[in-house]
NUGUZA-187459 format. One record per residue (C-alpha): y, x, z; residue number from 0; residue in three letters. Coordinates in pm, whole numbers. Layout:
// residues N
<atom><north>Y</north><east>X</east><up>Z</up><n>NUM</n><res>ALA</res></atom>
...
END
This chain:
// residues 40
<atom><north>-11871</north><east>-21908</east><up>4051</up><n>0</n><res>MET</res></atom>
<atom><north>-11936</north><east>-21550</east><up>3934</up><n>1</n><res>GLU</res></atom>
<atom><north>-11677</north><east>-21289</east><up>4041</up><n>2</n><res>ARG</res></atom>
<atom><north>-11499</north><east>-21105</east><up>3766</up><n>3</n><res>LYS</res></atom>
<atom><north>-11461</north><east>-20727</east><up>3786</up><n>4</n><res>ASN</res></atom>
<atom><north>-11109</north><east>-20586</east><up>3756</up><n>5</n><res>ILE</res></atom>
<atom><north>-11057</north><east>-20207</east><up>3697</up><n>6</n><res>ALA</res></atom>
<atom><north>-10793</north><east>-20057</east><up>3924</up><n>7</n><res>VAL</res></atom>
<atom><north>-10661</north><east>-19743</east><up>3757</up><n>8</n><res>ILE</res></atom>
<atom><north>-10478</north><east>-19506</east><up>3983</up><n>9</n><res>PHE</res></atom>
<atom><north>-10394</north><east>-19145</east><up>4051</up><n>10</n><res>GLY</res></atom>
<atom><north>-10258</north><east>-18898</east><up>3801</up><n>11</n><res>GLY</res></atom>
<atom><north>-10069</north><east>-18578</east><up>3818</up><n>12</n><res>THR</res></atom>
<atom><north>-9715</north><east>-18694</east><up>3899</up><n>13</n><res>SER</res></atom>
<atom><north>-9519</north><east>-18644</east><up>4221</up><n>14</n><res>SER</res></atom>
<atom><north>-9594</north><east>-19016</east><up>4296</up><n>15</n><res>GLU</res></atom>
<atom><north>-9966</north><east>-18950</east><up>4341</up><n>16</n><res>TYR</res></atom>
<atom><north>-9959</north><east>-19062</east><up>4709</up><n>17</n><res>GLY</res></atom>
<atom><north>-9784</north><east>-19389</east><up>4624</up><n>18</n><res>VAL</res></atom>
<atom><north>-10044</north><east>-19461</east><up>4355</up><n>19</n><res>SER</res></atom>
<atom><north>-10331</north><east>-19416</east><up>4607</up><n>20</n><res>ILE</res></atom>
<atom><north>-10164</north><east>-19642</east><up>4865</up><n>21</n><res>GLN</res></atom>
<atom><north>-10098</north><east>-19916</east><up>4599</up><n>22</n><res>SER</res></atom>
<atom><north>-10456</north><east>-19889</east><up>4473</up><n>23</n><res>ALA</res></atom>
<atom><north>-10584</north><east>-19933</east><up>4825</up><n>24</n><res>ALA</res></atom>
<atom><north>-10381</north><east>-20257</east><up>4873</up><n>25</n><res>ALA</res></atom>
<atom><north>-10520</north><east>-20425</east><up>4550</up><n>26</n><res>VAL</res></atom>
<atom><north>-10864</north><east>-20527</east><up>4681</up><n>27</n><res>PRO</res></atom>
<atom><north>-10714</north><east>-20662</east><up>5001</up><n>28</n><res>VAL</res></atom>
<atom><north>-10456</north><east>-20873</east><up>4830</up><n>29</n><res>ASN</res></atom>
<atom><north>-10625</north><east>-20981</east><up>4505</up><n>30</n><res>PHE</res></atom>
<atom><north>-10772</north><east>-21336</east><up>4476</up><n>31</n><res>PRO</res></atom>
<atom><north>-11134</north><east>-21339</east><up>4607</up><n>32</n><res>LYS</res></atom>
<atom><north>-11264</north><east>-21462</east><up>4272</up><n>33</n><res>ARG</res></atom>
<atom><north>-11213</north><east>-21101</east><up>4142</up><n>34</n><res>TYR</res></atom>
<atom><north>-11389</north><east>-20780</east><up>4241</up><n>35</n><res>SER</res></atom>
<atom><north>-11154</north><east>-20479</east><up>4219</up><n>36</n><res>ALA</res></atom>
<atom><north>-11331</north><east>-20161</east><up>4096</up><n>37</n><res>VAL</res></atom>
<atom><north>-11147</north><east>-19831</east><up>4155</up><n>38</n><res>PRO</res></atom>
<atom><north>-11133</north><east>-19604</east><up>3853</up><n>39</n><res>VAL</res></atom>
END
């Protein structure tokens, strides 16, 4: 089965920037293996 690409959009200019980066880093680790997470 071909893996589907999923865009992970993160960052921004808010005070929660660090939380966004940490959350984005957790996505590829915890997403089902049939998807490929691509950071944007």
